[in-house]
C-alpha positions as CSV (number, residue, x, y, z in Angstrom):
1,M,-19.0,8.3,39.2
2,I,-17.6,11.3,37.2
3,R,-16.2,11.2,33.7
4,L,-15.1,14.1,31.5
5,E,-14.6,13.5,27.8
6,N,-12.6,16.0,25.7
7,I,-13.9,19.0,27.6
8,T,-13.0,22.4,26.3
9,T,-13.8,25.6,28.2
10,R,-12.4,29.1,28.5
11,Y,-9.4,27.7,30.4
12,F,-9.1,24.1,29.4
13,S,-8.7,22.3,26.1
14,S,-9.7,18.7,25.4
15,V,-9.6,17.6,29.1
16,S,-10.5,14.0,29.9
17,F,-10.5,12.1,33.1
18,E,-12.5,9.7,35.2
19,I,-13.1,9.6,39.0
20,K,-14.3,6.2,40.2
21,G,-17.1,5.8,42.7
22,G,-16.1,5.3,46.3
23,S,-12.7,7.0,45.8
24,V,-11.1,10.1,47.3
25,C,-9.7,12.5,44.6
26,K,-7.8,15.7,44.8
27,I,-8.1,18.2,41.9
28,I,-5.5,20.9,41.7
29,T,-5.9,23.8,39.3
30,K,-3.5,26.5,38.3
31,S,-5.8,29.4,39.4
32,D,-9.1,30.1,41.3
33,D,-10.7,31.1,38.0
34,E,-9.8,27.7,36.5
35,K,-11.1,25.9,39.6
36,T,-14.5,27.7,39.4
37,I,-15.0,27.0,35.7
38,L,-14.1,23.3,36.2
39,L,-16.3,22.9,39.2
40,N,-19.2,24.5,37.5
41,T,-18.7,22.4,34.4
42,I,-18.6,19.2,36.5
43,L,-21.8,20.1,38.3
44,G,-23.8,21.0,35.3
45,I,-23.9,24.7,36.0
46,R,-21.8,25.9,33.0
47,R,-21.9,24.1,29.7
48,P,-18.5,23.6,28.1
49,I,-17.7,24.8,24.6
50,S,-17.4,21.1,23.6
51,G,-17.1,17.7,25.2
52,R,-19.3,15.6,27.5
53,V,-19.7,15.4,31.3
54,F,-21.0,12.2,32.9
55,L,-22.1,12.7,36.5
56,L,-23.4,9.8,38.6
57,G,-23.8,7.9,35.3
58,K,-25.8,10.7,33.6
59,D,-24.7,12.7,30.5
60,I,-25.4,15.8,32.6
61,Y,-25.9,18.3,29.7
62,S,-28.2,16.0,27.7
63,I,-30.8,14.9,30.3
64,P,-34.1,16.6,31.1
65,E,-34.3,19.1,34.0
66,K,-36.2,16.7,36.2
67,E,-33.4,14.1,35.8
68,Y,-30.8,16.7,36.5
69,I,-32.5,17.7,39.8
70,K,-32.5,14.0,40.8
71,V,-28.7,13.9,40.3
72,L,-28.2,17.1,42.3
73,K,-30.0,15.6,45.2
74,R,-27.3,13.0,45.5
75,I,-24.5,15.6,45.7
76,G,-23.2,17.7,48.6
77,V,-21.1,20.8,47.8
78,V,-19.2,22.8,50.4
79,L,-18.1,26.1,48.8
80,E,-15.0,28.1,49.7
81,Y,-17.1,31.0,51.1
82,G,-19.9,28.7,52.4
83,G,-22.6,29.4,49.9
84,I,-24.7,30.8,52.8
85,I,-27.9,32.7,52.2
86,S,-27.4,36.0,54.0
87,N,-31.0,36.9,54.9
88,L,-31.6,33.5,56.5
89,K,-30.5,32.7,60.0
90,V,-27.8,30.1,60.5
91,W,-30.2,27.4,61.6
92,E,-32.4,28.1,58.6
93,N,-29.4,27.8,56.3
94,V,-28.3,24.5,58.0
95,I,-31.7,22.7,57.5
96,L,-32.6,24.3,54.1
97,S,-31.4,21.4,51.8
98,V,-32.5,18.5,54.0
99,W,-35.9,20.1,54.4
100,Y,-36.4,21.1,50.8
101,H,-35.0,17.9,49.1
102,M,-35.8,15.3,51.7
103,G,-38.8,16.7,53.6
104,K,-37.3,16.4,57.0
105,R,-38.4,18.7,59.8
106,P,-36.0,20.6,62.1
107,G,-36.6,18.2,65.0
108,D,-35.6,15.3,62.8
109,V,-32.0,16.6,62.4
110,E,-31.4,18.7,65.5
111,E,-29.4,15.9,67.3
112,R,-27.3,15.2,64.2
113,V,-26.5,18.9,63.7
114,I,-25.3,19.2,67.3
115,E,-23.2,16.1,66.9
116,I,-21.4,17.3,63.8
117,F,-20.7,20.8,65.3
118,K,-19.3,19.1,68.5
119,E,-17.0,17.0,66.3
120,M,-15.8,20.3,64.9
121,G,-14.9,21.3,68.4
122,M,-17.5,24.0,68.7
123,D,-18.6,25.0,72.2
124,P,-22.3,24.0,72.8
125,S,-23.1,27.4,74.5
126,Y,-21.7,29.2,71.4
127,L,-23.6,26.9,69.1
128,K,-26.9,27.8,70.6
129,E,-26.1,31.5,70.0
130,L,-24.8,30.9,66.5
131,M,-28.0,29.2,65.3
132,G,-30.0,32.3,65.8
133,R,-27.7,34.7,64.1
134,L,-27.6,36.0,60.6
135,P,-24.5,34.7,58.8
136,G,-23.3,38.0,57.2
137,P,-20.8,39.1,59.8
138,L,-19.5,35.6,60.5
139,P,-15.9,34.8,59.6
140,V,-15.4,32.8,56.4
141,Y,-14.3,29.6,58.1
142,E,-17.6,29.5,60.2
143,K,-19.6,30.0,57.0
144,R,-17.7,27.0,55.5
145,L,-18.6,24.9,58.6
146,I,-22.3,25.9,58.2
147,G,-22.1,24.8,54.6
148,L,-20.4,21.6,55.5
149,V,-23.1,20.6,58.1
150,R,-25.8,21.5,55.6
151,A,-24.3,19.2,53.0
152,M,-23.6,16.4,55.4
153,L,-27.2,16.3,56.5
154,T,-28.3,15.2,53.0
155,E,-26.1,12.1,53.2
156,P,-24.8,12.6,49.6
157,D,-23.2,9.9,47.4
158,L,-20.8,12.5,46.1
159,M,-19.2,15.2,48.3
160,V,-17.3,18.1,46.8
161,Y,-15.1,20.3,49.0
162,D,-14.1,23.6,47.4
163,S,-11.0,25.1,48.9
164,I,-12.3,24.5,52.4
165,F,-8.9,24.3,54.1
166,E,-7.8,27.7,53.0
167,G,-6.5,30.0,55.8
168,L,-7.1,27.6,58.7
169,N,-4.7,27.3,61.7
170,P,-3.1,23.8,62.2
171,E,-5.6,22.7,64.9
172,M,-8.7,23.6,62.8
173,L,-7.1,22.1,59.7
174,E,-6.5,18.8,61.5
175,G,-10.0,18.6,62.9
176,L,-11.7,19.4,59.6
177,I,-9.6,16.8,57.7
178,K,-10.5,14.1,60.2
179,L,-14.2,15.0,60.0
180,T,-14.3,14.8,56.2
181,E,-12.3,11.6,56.1
182,K,-14.7,10.1,58.7
183,F,-17.7,11.2,56.7
184,H,-16.3,9.7,53.5
185,L,-16.2,6.2,55.2
186,E,-19.7,6.4,56.8
187,K,-21.5,5.6,53.5
188,P,-20.3,2.7,51.3
189,G,-19.4,3.9,47.8
190,R,-19.4,7.6,48.7
191,T,-17.0,9.6,46.6
192,S,-15.1,12.6,47.9
193,I,-13.5,15.3,45.8
194,Y,-11.3,18.1,47.1
195,I,-10.6,20.9,44.6
196,S,-8.3,23.9,45.1
197,S,-5.7,25.9,43.3
198,N,-3.6,25.7,46.5
199,A,-2.0,22.2,46.6
200,L,-0.4,22.8,50.0
201,S,-3.8,23.3,51.6
202,M,-4.7,19.7,50.6
203,D,-1.3,18.2,51.4
204,S,-2.5,16.1,54.4
205,I,-5.5,14.6,52.5
206,K,-4.9,10.9,51.7
207,A,-6.3,10.5,48.1
208,D,-6.7,7.6,45.7
209,Q,-6.2,9.9,42.8
210,I,-4.6,13.3,42.2
211,L,-5.4,15.4,39.1
212,R,-3.3,18.4,38.3
213,L,-4.9,20.5,35.7
214,S,-3.7,23.6,33.9
215,N,-4.6,25.5,30.7
């Protein structure tokens, strides 16, 4: 599913590892800067100084742009701060990827969106209000939830969770862990990666593989 061969970046020297398809992996870095560089390297956003990155079976820095876009369509990423577009309403943010990449209309996914937010414990009356708001003033954890729903709607083969458990109270943490674990099992062969510089925030995640990286 993912293989790094002798990757050298600003923070890492000759790093190699492999994450098997269908597994759950925790990646722990020494700092947030290291985490960001590693994540961008894996996703094909930032070319390493040297080495090769294989993502979903493709040598990601050697393939044509059209092939790279096909790979990205199979990946869901939930960023630490949500990755939300500030000038789009919450509902527009939620449906953006599934509309753009899969051609689905709002009515095709509305029930699924409501279902996921309910699983998160969100009150239905607040949910209706939330969908019409601009996301700028929202707390970070709500922006993460919006990003999570957006990624889940695309039914990715690979799901990447970037520090999504930071700063949550125990109840929210437990609910979010259960939701991501359930989502992992819903599609055979799905791979889930949790990456953070805070090992304690991922302590309750049951993983097949734990990678601890430092410079």
